[in-house]
MARFIGU-735448 format. One record per residue: residue number from 1; x, y, z of N, C-alpha, C, O in turn; chain; residue in three letters. Coordinates in steps of 0.2 Angstrom, whole numbers, plus 5000, padded with zeros to 4 digits. Layout:
N
<k->NUM, n.X->X, n.Y->Y, n.Z->Z, ca.X->X, ca.Y->Y, ca.Z->Z, c.X->X, c.Y->Y, c.Z->Z, o.X->X, o.Y->Y, o.Z->Z, c->A, r->ala>
...
REM end
This chain:
128
<k->1, n.X->5174, n.Y->6193, n.Z->6250, ca.X->5168, ca.Y->6191, ca.Z->6247, c.X->5168, c.Y->6193, c.Z->6240, o.X->5170, o.Y->6199, o.Z->6239, c->A, r->met>
<k->2, n.X->5165, n.Y->6189, n.Z->6236, ca.X->5164, ca.Y->6191, ca.Z->6229, c.X->5158, c.Y->6196, c.Z->6228, o.X->5154, o.Y->6196, o.Z->6231, c->A, r->thr>
<k->3, n.X->5159, n.Y->6200, n.Z->6222, ca.X->5153, ca.Y->6204, ca.Z->6221, c.X->5148, c.Y->6200, c.Z->6217, o.X->5149, o.Y->6196, o.Z->6213, c->A, r->gln>
<k->4, n.X->5142, n.Y->6202, n.Z->6219, ca.X->5136, ca.Y->6198, ca.Z->6216, c.X->5132, c.Y->6203, c.Z->6212, o.X->5132, o.Y->6209, o.Z->6213, c->A, r->gln>
<k->5, n.X->5129, n.Y->6201, n.Z->6206, ca.X->5125, ca.Y->6205, ca.Z->6202, c.X->5119, c.Y->6208, c.Z->6206, o.X->5117, o.Y->6205, o.Z->6211, c->A, r->pro>
<k->6, n.X->5118, n.Y->6214, n.Z->6205, ca.X->5112, ca.Y->6217, ca.Z->6208, c.X->5106, c.Y->6213, c.Z->6207, o.X->5104, o.Y->6212, o.Z->6201, c->A, r->leu>
<k->7, n.X->5102, n.Y->6212, n.Z->6212, ca.X->5096, ca.Y->6209, ca.Z->6212, c.X->5096, c.Y->6201, c.Z->6211, o.X->5091, o.Y->6198, o.Z->6210, c->A, r->gly>
<k->8, n.X->5102, n.Y->6198, n.Z->6212, ca.X->5102, ca.Y->6191, ca.Z->6212, c.X->5100, c.Y->6188, c.Z->6218, o.X->5102, o.Y->6190, o.Z->6224, c->A, r->ala>
<k->9, n.X->5095, n.Y->6183, n.Z->6218, ca.X->5092, ca.Y->6181, ca.Z->6224, c.X->5098, c.Y->6177, c.Z->6228, o.X->5102, o.Y->6174, o.Z->6225, c->A, r->pro>
<k->10, n.X->5098, n.Y->6177, n.Z->6234, ca.X->5103, ca.Y->6174, ca.Z->6238, c.X->5100, c.Y->6169, c.Z->6243, o.X->5094, o.Y->6170, o.Z->6245, c->A, r->gln>
<k->11, n.X->5104, n.Y->6163, n.Z->6244, ca.X->5102, ca.Y->6158, ca.Z->6248, c.X->5104, c.Y->6160, c.Z->6255, o.X->5108, o.Y->6164, o.Z->6256, c->A, r->glu>
<k->12, n.X->5101, n.Y->6157, n.Z->6260, ca.X->5103, ca.Y->6158, ca.Z->6267, c.X->5111, c.Y->6157, c.Z->6268, o.X->5114, o.Y->6160, o.Z->6273, c->A, r->pro>
<k->13, n.X->5114, n.Y->6152, n.Z->6265, ca.X->5121, ca.Y->6151, ca.Z->6266, c.X->5125, c.Y->6155, c.Z->6262, o.X->5131, o.Y->6154, o.Z->6262, c->A, r->asp>
<k->14, n.X->5123, n.Y->6160, n.Z->6258, ca.X->5127, ca.Y->6165, ca.Z->6254, c.X->5128, c.Y->6163, c.Z->6247, o.X->5131, o.Y->6166, o.Z->6244, c->A, r->gly>
<k->15, n.X->5125, n.Y->6157, n.Z->6245, ca.X->5126, ca.Y->6155, ca.Z->6238, c.X->5121, c.Y->6159, c.Z->6233, o.X->5116, o.Y->6161, o.Z->6235, c->A, r->leu>
<k->16, n.X->5123, n.Y->6161, n.Z->6227, ca.X->5119, ca.Y->6165, ca.Z->6223, c.X->5116, c.Y->6160, c.Z->6218, o.X->5119, o.Y->6155, o.Z->6215, c->A, r->val>
<k->17, n.X->5109, n.Y->6161, n.Z->6217, ca.X->5105, ca.Y->6157, ca.Z->6213, c.X->5106, c.Y->6159, c.Z->6206, o.X->5107, o.Y->6165, o.Z->6205, c->A, r->gln>
<k->18, n.X->5106, n.Y->6155, n.Z->6201, ca.X->5107, ca.Y->6157, ca.Z->6194, c.X->5100, c.Y->6161, c.Z->6192, o.X->5095, o.Y->6160, o.Z->6194, c->A, r->pro>
<k->19, n.X->5101, n.Y->6166, n.Z->6187, ca.X->5095, ca.Y->6169, ca.Z->6185, c.X->5090, c.Y->6164, c.Z->6182, o.X->5091, o.Y->6159, o.Z->6180, c->A, r->pro>
<k->20, n.X->5084, n.Y->6167, n.Z->6181, ca.X->5078, ca.Y->6163, ca.Z->6178, c.X->5080, c.Y->6161, c.Z->6171, o.X->5083, o.Y->6164, o.Z->6167, c->A, r->ala>
<k->21, n.X->5078, n.Y->6154, n.Z->6169, ca.X->5080, ca.Y->6152, ca.Z->6163, c.X->5086, c.Y->6147, c.Z->6162, o.X->5087, o.Y->6144, o.Z->6157, c->A, r->gly>
<k->22, n.X->5090, n.Y->6148, n.Z->6167, ca.X->5096, ca.Y->6144, ca.Z->6168, c.X->5095, c.Y->6137, c.Z->6172, o.X->5091, o.Y->6137, o.Z->6176, c->A, r->tyr>
<k->23, n.X->5098, n.Y->6132, n.Z->6170, ca.X->5097, ca.Y->6126, ca.Z->6174, c.X->5099, c.Y->6126, c.Z->6181, o.X->5104, o.Y->6130, o.Z->6182, c->A, r->pro>
<k->24, n.X->5096, n.Y->6123, n.Z->6185, ca.X->5098, ca.Y->6124, ca.Z->6193, c.X->5105, c.Y->6121, c.Z->6194, o.X->5107, o.Y->6116, o.Z->6190, c->A, r->pro>
<k->25, n.X->5108, n.Y->6123, n.Z->6199, ca.X->5115, ca.Y->6121, ca.Z->6200, c.X->5114, c.Y->6114, c.Z->6203, o.X->5110, o.Y->6113, o.Z->6207, c->A, r->gln>
<k->26, n.X->5119, n.Y->6110, n.Z->6202, ca.X->5119, ca.Y->6103, ca.Z->6205, c.X->5120, c.Y->6104, c.Z->6212, o.X->5124, o.Y->6108, o.Z->6215, c->A, r->pro>
<k->27, n.X->5118, n.Y->6099, n.Z->6216, ca.X->5119, ca.Y->6099, ca.Z->6223, c.X->5126, c.Y->6097, c.Z->6225, o.X->5130, o.Y->6094, o.Z->6220, c->A, r->ala>
<k->28, n.X->5128, n.Y->6098, n.Z->6231, ca.X->5135, ca.Y->6096, ca.Z->6232, c.X->5136, c.Y->6089, c.Z->6231, o.X->5131, o.Y->6085, o.Z->6231, c->A, r->ala>
<k->29, n.X->5142, n.Y->6087, n.Z->6230, ca.X->5144, ca.Y->6079, ca.Z->6229, c.X->5141, c.Y->6075, c.Z->6235, o.X->5142, o.Y->6077, o.Z->6241, c->A, r->tyr>
<k->30, n.X->5138, n.Y->6070, n.Z->6234, ca.X->5136, ca.Y->6066, ca.Z->6239, c.X->5142, c.Y->6063, c.Z->6243, o.X->5147, o.Y->6061, o.Z->6241, c->A, r->pro>
<k->31, n.X->5141, n.Y->6062, n.Z->6250, ca.X->5146, ca.Y->6060, ca.Z->6254, c.X->5145, c.Y->6052, c.Z->6254, o.X->5140, o.Y->6049, o.Z->6253, c->A, r->gln>
<k->32, n.X->5151, n.Y->6049, n.Z->6256, ca.X->5151, ca.Y->6042, ca.Z->6256, c.X->5148, c.Y->6040, c.Z->6263, o.X->5149, o.Y->6042, o.Z->6268, c->A, r->gln>
<k->33, n.X->5143, n.Y->6035, n.Z->6262, ca.X->5139, ca.Y->6033, ca.Z->6268, c.X->5144, c.Y->6030, c.Z->6273, o.X->5149, o.Y->6027, o.Z->6272, c->A, r->pro>
<k->34, n.X->5142, n.Y->6030, n.Z->6279, ca.X->5146, ca.Y->6028, ca.Z->6285, c.X->5147, c.Y->6020, c.Z->6284, o.X->5142, o.Y->6017, o.Z->6282, c->A, r->ala>
<k->35, n.X->5153, n.Y->6017, n.Z->6286, ca.X->5154, ca.Y->6010, ca.Z->6286, c.X->5157, c.Y->6008, c.Z->6279, o.X->5159, o.Y->6002, o.Z->6279, c->A, r->gly>
<k->36, n.X->5157, n.Y->6012, n.Z->6274, ca.X->5160, ca.Y->6010, ca.Z->6268, c.X->5168, c.Y->6012, c.Z->6268, o.X->5169, o.Y->6017, o.Z->6271, c->A, r->tyr>
<k->37, n.X->5172, n.Y->6008, n.Z->6264, ca.X->5179, ca.Y->6010, ca.Z->6264, c.X->5179, c.Y->6016, c.Z->6259, o.X->5175, o.Y->6018, o.Z->6255, c->A, r->pro>
<k->38, n.X->5184, n.Y->6020, n.Z->6260, ca.X->5185, ca.Y->6026, ca.Z->6256, c.X->5186, c.Y->6025, c.Z->6249, o.X->5188, o.Y->6020, o.Z->6247, c->A, r->pro>
<k->39, n.X->5183, n.Y->6029, n.Z->6245, ca.X->5183, ca.Y->6028, ca.Z->6238, c.X->5190, c.Y->6029, c.Z->6235, o.X->5194, o.Y->6033, o.Z->6237, c->A, r->gln>
<k->40, n.X->5192, n.Y->6025, n.Z->6230, ca.X->5198, ca.Y->6025, ca.Z->6227, c.X->5198, c.Y->6030, c.Z->6221, o.X->5192, o.Y->6032, o.Z->6219, c->A, r->gln>
<k->41, n.X->5203, n.Y->6032, n.Z->6218, ca.X->5203, ca.Y->6036, ca.Z->6212, c.X->5200, c.Y->6033, c.Z->6206, o.X->5200, o.Y->6027, o.Z->6206, c->A, r->ala>
<k->42, n.X->5197, n.Y->6036, n.Z->6202, ca.X->5193, ca.Y->6033, ca.Z->6196, c.X->5198, c.Y->6029, c.Z->6192, o.X->5196, o.Y->6024, o.Z->6189, c->A, r->ala>
<k->43, n.X->5204, n.Y->6032, n.Z->6191, ca.X->5209, ca.Y->6028, ca.Z->6186, c.X->5215, c.Y->6027, c.Z->6190, o.X->5219, o.Y->6031, o.Z->6192, c->A, r->tyr>
<k->44, n.X->5217, n.Y->6020, n.Z->6190, ca.X->5223, ca.Y->6018, ca.Z->6193, c.X->5226, c.Y->6014, c.Z->6188, o.X->5224, o.Y->6008, o.Z->6187, c->A, r->gln>
<k->45, n.X->5232, n.Y->6016, n.Z->6185, ca.X->5235, ca.Y->6012, ca.Z->6180, c.X->5238, c.Y->6005, c.Z->6183, o.X->5241, o.Y->6006, o.Z->6189, c->A, r->pro>
<k->46, n.X->5237, n.Y->6000, n.Z->6180, ca.X->5240, ca.Y->5994, ca.Z->6182, c.X->5246, c.Y->5992, c.Z->6177, o.X->5245, o.Y->5992, o.Z->6171, c->A, r->val>
<k->47, n.X->5252, n.Y->5991, n.Z->6180, ca.X->5257, ca.Y->5990, ca.Z->6177, c.X->5259, c.Y->5982, c.Z->6178, o.X->5261, o.Y->5980, o.Z->6183, c->A, r->val>
<k->48, n.X->5259, n.Y->5979, n.Z->6173, ca.X->5261, ca.Y->5972, ca.Z->6173, c.X->5267, c.Y->5970, c.Z->6169, o.X->5268, o.Y->5971, o.Z->6163, c->A, r->ala>
<k->49, n.X->5272, n.Y->5968, n.Z->6173, ca.X->5279, ca.Y->5967, ca.Z->6170, c.X->5279, c.Y->5960, c.Z->6167, o.X->5277, o.Y->5955, o.Z->6170, c->A, r->ala>
<k->50, n.X->5281, n.Y->5959, n.Z->6161, ca.X->5282, ca.Y->5953, ca.Z->6158, c.X->5289, c.Y->5950, c.Z->6159, o.X->5294, o.Y->5953, o.Z->6157, c->A, r->arg>
<k->51, n.X->5289, n.Y->5945, n.Z->6163, ca.X->5295, ca.Y->5942, ca.Z->6166, c.X->5296, c.Y->5935, c.Z->6162, o.X->5292, o.Y->5931, o.Z->6161, c->A, r->thr>
<k->52, n.X->5303, n.Y->5935, n.Z->6160, ca.X->5305, ca.Y->5928, ca.Z->6157, c.X->5311, c.Y->5926, c.Z->6159, o.X->5316, o.Y->5930, o.Z->6160, c->A, r->gln>
<k->53, n.X->5312, n.Y->5920, n.Z->6161, ca.X->5318, ca.Y->5917, ca.Z->6164, c.X->5321, c.Y->5913, c.Z->6158, o.X->5318, o.Y->5908, o.Z->6155, c->A, r->lys>
<k->54, n.X->5328, n.Y->5913, n.Z->6157, ca.X->5331, ca.Y->5910, ca.Z->6152, c.X->5337, c.Y->5907, c.Z->6155, o.X->5341, o.Y->5910, o.Z->6159, c->A, r->val>
<k->55, n.X->5339, n.Y->5901, n.Z->6154, ca.X->5345, ca.Y->5898, ca.Z->6156, c.X->5351, c.Y->5902, c.Z->6153, o.X->5352, o.Y->5903, o.Z->6147, c->A, r->asn>
<k->56, n.X->5356, n.Y->5904, n.Z->6158, ca.X->5361, ca.Y->5908, ca.Z->6156, c.X->5366, c.Y->5905, c.Z->6150, o.X->5368, o.Y->5908, o.Z->6146, c->A, r->ala>
<k->57, n.X->5368, n.Y->5899, n.Z->6152, ca.X->5372, ca.Y->5895, ca.Z->6147, c.X->5369, c.Y->5894, c.Z->6140, o.X->5372, o.Y->5895, o.Z->6135, c->A, r->ile>
<k->58, n.X->5363, n.Y->5892, n.Z->6140, ca.X->5359, ca.Y->5891, ca.Z->6134, c.X->5359, c.Y->5898, c.Z->6130, o.X->5359, o.Y->5898, o.Z->6124, c->A, r->ala>
<k->59, n.X->5357, n.Y->5903, n.Z->6134, ca.X->5357, ca.Y->5910, ca.Z->6130, c.X->5363, c.Y->5912, c.Z->6127, o.X->5363, o.Y->5914, o.Z->6121, c->A, r->tyr>
<k->60, n.X->5369, n.Y->5911, n.Z->6131, ca.X->5375, ca.Y->5912, ca.Z->6128, c.X->5377, c.Y->5908, c.Z->6122, o.X->5379, o.Y->5911, o.Z->6117, c->A, r->leu>
<k->61, n.X->5375, n.Y->5902, n.Z->6122, ca.X->5377, ca.Y->5897, ca.Z->6116, c.X->5372, c.Y->5899, c.Z->6110, o.X->5375, o.Y->5900, o.Z->6104, c->A, r->ile>
<k->62, n.X->5366, n.Y->5901, n.Z->6111, ca.X->5362, ca.Y->5903, ca.Z->6106, c.X->5364, c.Y->5909, c.Z->6103, o.X->5364, o.Y->5910, o.Z->6097, c->A, r->val>
<k->63, n.X->5366, n.Y->5914, n.Z->6107, ca.X->5368, ca.Y->5920, ca.Z->6104, c.X->5375, c.Y->5919, c.Z->6100, o.X->5375, o.Y->5923, o.Z->6095, c->A, r->thr>
<k->64, n.X->5379, n.Y->5915, n.Z->6102, ca.X->5385, ca.Y->5914, ca.Z->6098, c.X->5384, c.Y->5910, c.Z->6092, o.X->5386, o.Y->5912, o.Z->6087, c->A, r->phe>
<k->65, n.X->5380, n.Y->5905, n.Z->6092, ca.X->5379, ca.Y->5901, ca.Z->6086, c.X->5374, c.Y->5904, c.Z->6081, o.X->5376, o.Y->5903, o.Z->6075, c->A, r->leu>
<k->66, n.X->5368, n.Y->5906, n.Z->6083, ca.X->5363, ca.Y->5908, ca.Z->6078, c.X->5361, c.Y->5916, c.Z->6079, o.X->5356, o.Y->5918, o.Z->6078, c->A, r->val>
<k->67, n.X->5366, n.Y->5919, n.Z->6083, ca.X->5364, ca.Y->5926, ca.Z->6084, c.X->5363, c.Y->5931, c.Z->6078, o.X->5359, o.Y->5935, o.Z->6078, c->A, r->gly>
<k->68, n.X->5367, n.Y->5929, n.Z->6072, ca.X->5366, ca.Y->5933, ca.Z->6066, c.X->5359, c.Y->5932, c.Z->6063, o.X->5357, o.Y->5936, o.Z->6059, c->A, r->val>
<k->69, n.X->5355, n.Y->5927, n.Z->6065, ca.X->5349, ca.Y->5926, ca.Z->6063, c.X->5344, c.Y->5929, c.Z->6068, o.X->5338, o.Y->5929, o.Z->6066, c->A, r->phe>
<k->70, n.X->5346, n.Y->5932, n.Z->6073, ca.X->5341, ca.Y->5935, ca.Z->6078, c.X->5337, c.Y->5931, c.Z->6082, o.X->5333, o.Y->5933, o.Z->6085, c->A, r->gly>
<k->71, n.X->5339, n.Y->5924, n.Z->6083, ca.X->5336, ca.Y->5919, ca.Z->6087, c.X->5335, c.Y->5921, c.Z->6094, o.X->5330, o.Y->5921, o.Z->6097, c->A, r->val>
<k->72, n.X->5341, n.Y->5924, n.Z->6097, ca.X->5341, ca.Y->5926, ca.Z->6104, c.X->5336, c.Y->5932, c.Z->6105, o.X->5333, o.Y->5932, o.Z->6110, c->A, r->his>
<k->73, n.X->5335, n.Y->5936, n.Z->6100, ca.X->5331, ca.Y->5942, ca.Z->6101, c.X->5323, c.Y->5939, c.Z->6100, o.X->5319, o.Y->5942, o.Z->6104, c->A, r->arg>
<k->74, n.X->5322, n.Y->5935, n.Z->6096, ca.X->5315, ca.Y->5932, ca.Z->6096, c.X->5314, c.Y->5928, c.Z->6102, o.X->5308, o.Y->5928, o.Z->6105, c->A, r->phe>
<k->75, n.X->5319, n.Y->5925, n.Z->6105, ca.X->5318, ca.Y->5921, ca.Z->6112, c.X->5316, c.Y->5926, c.Z->6117, o.X->5312, o.Y->5924, o.Z->6122, c->A, r->trp>
<k->76, n.X->5319, n.Y->5932, n.Z->6117, ca.X->5318, ca.Y->5937, ca.Z->6122, c.X->5311, c.Y->5940, c.Z->6121, o.X->5309, o.Y->5943, o.Z->6126, c->A, r->arg>
<k->77, n.X->5308, n.Y->5939, n.Z->6116, ca.X->5302, ca.Y->5942, ca.Z->6114, c.X->5302, c.Y->5949, c.Z->6111, o.X->5297, o.Y->5952, o.Z->6110, c->A, r->gly>
<k->78, n.X->5308, n.Y->5950, n.Z->6108, ca.X->5309, ca.Y->5956, ca.Z->6104, c.X->5309, c.Y->5955, c.Z->6097, o.X->5314, o.Y->5954, o.Z->6093, c->A, r->gln>
<k->79, n.X->5303, n.Y->5954, n.Z->6095, ca.X->5301, ca.Y->5952, ca.Z->6088, c.X->5304, c.Y->5957, c.Z->6083, o.X->5307, o.Y->5955, o.Z->6078, c->A, r->ile>
<k->80, n.X->5303, n.Y->5963, n.Z->6084, ca.X->5306, ca.Y->5968, ca.Z->6079, c.X->5313, c.Y->5968, c.Z->6078, o.X->5316, o.Y->5968, o.Z->6073, c->A, r->gly>
<k->81, n.X->5317, n.Y->5968, n.Z->6084, ca.X->5324, ca.Y->5967, ca.Z->6083, c.X->5326, c.Y->5960, c.Z->6080, o.X->5331, o.Y->5960, o.Z->6077, c->A, r->leu>
<k->82, n.X->5322, n.Y->5955, n.Z->6082, ca.X->5324, ca.Y->5949, ca.Z->6079, c.X->5323, c.Y->5949, c.Z->6071, o.X->5328, o.Y->5946, o.Z->6068, c->A, r->gly>
<k->83, n.X->5318, n.Y->5952, n.Z->6068, ca.X->5318, ca.Y->5953, ca.Z->6061, c.X->5323, c.Y->5957, c.Z->6058, o.X->5326, o.Y->5956, o.Z->6053, c->A, r->ile>
<k->84, n.X->5325, n.Y->5963, n.Z->6062, ca.X->5330, ca.Y->5967, ca.Z->6060, c.X->5337, c.Y->5963, c.Z->6060, o.X->5341, o.Y->5964, o.Z->6055, c->A, r->leu>
<k->85, n.X->5338, n.Y->5959, n.Z->6065, ca.X->5344, ca.Y->5955, ca.Z->6065, c.X->5344, c.Y->5950, c.Z->6059, o.X->5349, o.Y->5949, o.Z->6056, c->A, r->tyr>
<k->86, n.X->5338, n.Y->5947, n.Z->6058, ca.X->5338, ca.Y->5942, ca.Z->6052, c.X->5339, c.Y->5945, c.Z->6046, o.X->5343, o.Y->5942, o.Z->6041, c->A, r->leu>
<k->87, n.X->5337, n.Y->5951, n.Z->6044, ca.X->5338, ca.Y->5955, ca.Z->6038, c.X->5344, c.Y->5958, c.Z->6037, o.X->5347, o.Y->5958, o.Z->6031, c->A, r->leu>
<k->88, n.X->5348, n.Y->5959, n.Z->6042, ca.X->5354, ca.Y->5963, ca.Z->6042, c.X->5360, c.Y->5959, c.Z->6044, o.X->5366, o.Y->5961, o.Z->6044, c->A, r->thr>
<k->89, n.X->5359, n.Y->5952, n.Z->6045, ca.X->5365, ca.Y->5948, ca.Z->6047, c.X->5367, c.Y->5950, c.Z->6054, o.X->5373, o.Y->5951, o.Z->6055, c->A, r->gly>
<k->90, n.X->5363, n.Y->5951, n.Z->6059, ca.X->5365, ca.Y->5953, ca.Z->6066, c.X->5367, c.Y->5960, c.Z->6066, o.X->5372, o.Y->5961, o.Z->6069, c->A, r->gly>
<k->91, n.X->5364, n.Y->5964, n.Z->6062, ca.X->5367, ca.Y->5971, ca.Z->6062, c.X->5374, c.Y->5971, c.Z->6059, o.X->5378, o.Y->5975, o.Z->6062, c->A, r->leu>
<k->92, n.X->5375, n.Y->5967, n.Z->6054, ca.X->5381, ca.Y->5967, ca.Z->6051, c.X->5387, c.Y->5964, c.Z->6056, o.X->5393, o.Y->5966, o.Z->6055, c->A, r->phe>
<k->93, n.X->5385, n.Y->5960, n.Z->6060, ca.X->5389, ca.Y->5957, ca.Z->6065, c.X->5391, c.Y->5961, c.Z->6071, o.X->5393, o.Y->5958, o.Z->6076, c->A, r->gly>
<k->94, n.X->5390, n.Y->5967, n.Z->6071, ca.X->5391, ca.Y->5971, ca.Z->6077, c.X->5386, c.Y->5970, c.Z->6082, o.X->5388, o.Y->5970, o.Z->6088, c->A, r->ile>
<k->95, n.X->5380, n.Y->5970, n.Z->6081, ca.X->5375, ca.Y->5969, ca.Z->6086, c.X->5376, c.Y->5962, c.Z->6089, o.X->5375, o.Y->5962, o.Z->6095, c->A, r->gly>
<k->96, n.X->5377, n.Y->5957, n.Z->6085, ca.X->5378, ca.Y->5950, ca.Z->6088, c.X->5384, c.Y->5950, c.Z->6093, o.X->5384, o.Y->5948, o.Z->6099, c->A, r->val>
<k->97, n.X->5390, n.Y->5954, n.Z->6091, ca.X->5395, ca.Y->5954, ca.Z->6095, c.X->5394, c.Y->5958, c.Z->6102, o.X->5396, o.Y->5956, o.Z->6107, c->A, r->leu>
<k->98, n.X->5390, n.Y->5963, n.Z->6102, ca.X->5388, ca.Y->5967, ca.Z->6108, c.X->5384, c.Y->5963, c.Z->6112, o.X->5385, o.Y->5962, o.Z->6118, c->A, r->val>
<k->99, n.X->5379, n.Y->5959, n.Z->6109, ca.X->5374, ca.Y->5955, ca.Z->6113, c.X->5378, c.Y->5949, c.Z->6116, o.X->5377, o.Y->5947, o.Z->6122, c->A, r->asp>
<k->100, n.X->5383, n.Y->5946, n.Z->6113, ca.X->5387, ca.Y->5941, ca.Z->6115, c.X->5391, c.Y->5943, c.Z->6121, o.X->5392, o.Y->5940, o.Z->6126, c->A, r->phe>
<k->101, n.X->5394, n.Y->5949, n.Z->6121, ca.X->5398, ca.Y->5952, ca.Z->6126, c.X->5394, c.Y->5954, c.Z->6132, o.X->5396, o.Y->5952, o.Z->6138, c->A, r->ile>
<k->102, n.X->5388, n.Y->5956, n.Z->6131, ca.X->5383, ca.Y->5957, ca.Z->6136, c.X->5381, c.Y->5951, c.Z->6140, o.X->5381, o.Y->5951, o.Z->6146, c->A, r->leu>
<k->103, n.X->5380, n.Y->5946, n.Z->6136, ca.X->5378, ca.Y->5939, ca.Z->6139, c.X->5384, c.Y->5937, c.Z->6143, o.X->5383, o.Y->5934, o.Z->6149, c->A, r->ala>
<k->104, n.X->5390, n.Y->5937, n.Z->6141, ca.X->5396, ca.Y->5935, ca.Z->6145, c.X->5396, c.Y->5939, c.Z->6151, o.X->5398, o.Y->5936, o.Z->6157, c->A, r->ile>
<k->105, n.X->5396, n.Y->5946, n.Z->6151, ca.X->5396, ca.Y->5950, ca.Z->6157, c.X->5391, c.Y->5948, c.Z->6162, o.X->5392, o.Y->5947, o.Z->6168, c->A, r->val>
<k->106, n.X->5384, n.Y->5947, n.Z->6160, ca.X->5379, ca.Y->5944, ca.Z->6164, c.X->5381, c.Y->5938, c.Z->6167, o.X->5379, o.Y->5936, o.Z->6173, c->A, r->trp>
<k->107, n.X->5384, n.Y->5933, n.Z->6163, ca.X->5385, ca.Y->5927, ca.Z->6165, c.X->5391, c.Y->5927, c.Z->6171, o.X->5391, o.Y->5923, o.Z->6175, c->A, r->leu>
<k->108, n.X->5396, n.Y->5931, n.Z->6170, ca.X->5401, ca.Y->5932, ca.Z->6175, c.X->5398, c.Y->5935, c.Z->6182, o.X->5401, o.Y->5934, o.Z->6187, c->A, r->thr>
<k->109, n.X->5393, n.Y->5938, n.Z->6182, ca.X->5390, ca.Y->5941, ca.Z->6188, c.X->5385, c.Y->5937, c.Z->6191, o.X->5383, o.Y->5939, o.Z->6197, c->A, r->gln>
<k->110, n.X->5384, n.Y->5931, n.Z->6189, ca.X->5379, ca.Y->5927, ca.Z->6192, c.X->5382, c.Y->5919, c.Z->6192, o.X->5387, o.Y->5918, o.Z->6189, c->A, r->met>
<k->111, n.X->5378, n.Y->5915, n.Z->6195, ca.X->5380, ca.Y->5908, ca.Z->6196, c.X->5378, c.Y->5905, c.Z->6189, o.X->5373, o.Y->5906, o.Z->6186, c->A, r->asp>
<k->112, n.X->5383, n.Y->5901, n.Z->6186, ca.X->5382, ca.Y->5899, ca.Z->6179, c.X->5376, c.Y->5894, c.Z->6178, o.X->5373, o.Y->5894, o.Z->6173, c->A, r->pro>
<k->113, n.X->5374, n.Y->5891, n.Z->6183, ca.X->5368, ca.Y->5887, ca.Z->6183, c.X->5361, c.Y->5890, c.Z->6184, o.X->5356, o.Y->5887, o.Z->6183, c->A, r->asn>
<k->114, n.X->5362, n.Y->5897, n.Z->6185, ca.X->5355, ca.Y->5900, ca.Z->6186, c.X->5353, c.Y->5903, c.Z->6179, o.X->5355, o.Y->5901, o.Z->6174, c->A, r->ser>
<k->115, n.X->5347, n.Y->5907, n.Z->6180, ca.X->5344, ca.Y->5909, ca.Z->6174, c.X->5345, c.Y->5917, c.Z->6174, o.X->5345, o.Y->5920, o.Z->6179, c->A, r->glu>
<k->116, n.X->5345, n.Y->5919, n.Z->6167, ca.X->5345, ca.Y->5927, ca.Z->6166, c.X->5337, c.Y->5928, c.Z->6166, o.X->5333, o.Y->5925, o.Z->6163, c->A, r->ile>
<k->117, n.X->5336, n.Y->5934, n.Z->6170, ca.X->5329, ca.Y->5936, ca.Z->6170, c.X->5328, c.Y->5942, c.Z->6166, o.X->5332, o.Y->5947, o.Z->6167, c->A, r->thr>
<k->118, n.X->5323, n.Y->5942, n.Z->6161, ca.X->5322, ca.Y->5948, ca.Z->6157, c.X->5315, c.Y->5950, c.Z->6160, o.X->5310, o.Y->5947, o.Z->6160, c->A, r->phe>
<k->119, n.X->5315, n.Y->5957, n.Z->6161, ca.X->5308, ca.Y->5960, ca.Z->6163, c.X->5307, c.Y->5965, c.Z->6158, o.X->5311, o.Y->5970, o.Z->6157, c->A, r->ile>
<k->120, n.X->5301, n.Y->5964, n.Z->6155, ca.X->5299, ca.Y->5969, ca.Z->6149, c.X->5304, c.Y->5969, c.Z->6144, o.X->5306, o.Y->5974, o.Z->6141, c->A, r->asn>
<k->121, n.X->5307, n.Y->5963, n.Z->6142, ca.X->5312, ca.Y->5962, ca.Z->6137, c.X->5319, c.Y->5965, c.Z->6138, o.X->5323, o.Y->5965, o.Z->6133, c->A, r->lys>
<k->122, n.X->5320, n.Y->5967, n.Z->6144, ca.X->5327, ca.Y->5970, ca.Z->6146, c.X->5330, c.Y->5966, c.Z->6151, o.X->5326, o.Y->5962, o.Z->6155, c->A, r->lys>
<k->123, n.X->5337, n.Y->5966, n.Z->6152, ca.X->5340, ca.Y->5962, ca.Z->6157, c.X->5338, c.Y->5965, c.Z->6164, o.X->5337, o.Y->5971, o.Z->6165, c->A, r->tyr>
<k->124, n.X->5337, n.Y->5961, n.Z->6169, ca.X->5335, ca.Y->5963, ca.Z->6175, c.X->5341, c.Y->5962, c.Z->6180, o.X->5346, o.Y->5957, o.Z->6178, c->A, r->ala>
<k->125, n.X->5342, n.Y->5965, n.Z->6185, ca.X->5348, ca.Y->5965, ca.Z->6190, c.X->5347, c.Y->5958, c.Z->6193, o.X->5342, o.Y->5956, o.Z->6195, c->A, r->arg>
<k->126, n.X->5353, n.Y->5955, n.Z->6194, ca.X->5353, ca.Y->5948, ca.Z->6197, c.X->5353, c.Y->5949, c.Z->6205, o.X->5357, o.Y->5953, o.Z->6208, c->A, r->tyr>
<k->127, n.X->5348, n.Y->5946, n.Z->6208, ca.X->5347, ca.Y->5947, ca.Z->6215, c.X->5349, c.Y->5941, c.Z->6219, o.X->5345, o.Y->5937, o.Z->6222, c->A, r->gln>
<k->128, n.X->5356, n.Y->5939, n.Z->6218, ca.X->5358, ca.Y->5933, ca.Z->6221, c.X->5360, c.Y->5933, c.Z->6228, o.X->5362, o.Y->5928, o.Z->6231, c->A, r->gly>
REM end
């Protein structure tokens, strides 16, 4: 049991009342009425993934032909990287080469007539 100041008025349930001049203590939190579903947390983040499907062969061709201009990055929704590729010639050719190799790897892991799925602008695993 905690020490209480001398002369502090006590309630029957053992709670100490604040001294005169202080605002009254709030009542206990109200209980949920019977028959209602339980209350949820006040903040529940909602995560919405942006999904985009692209034809695998078309993506490979676009990456090979106009990758230095960043068209494949614009197509994926990566506007910042698209502008960077446009201004630097596909990161001086190295970025386009890496993107082309990645596209070939993804194409060999899946059916050529299917689509590459990008979730939040990144490659998604193929669930074939």
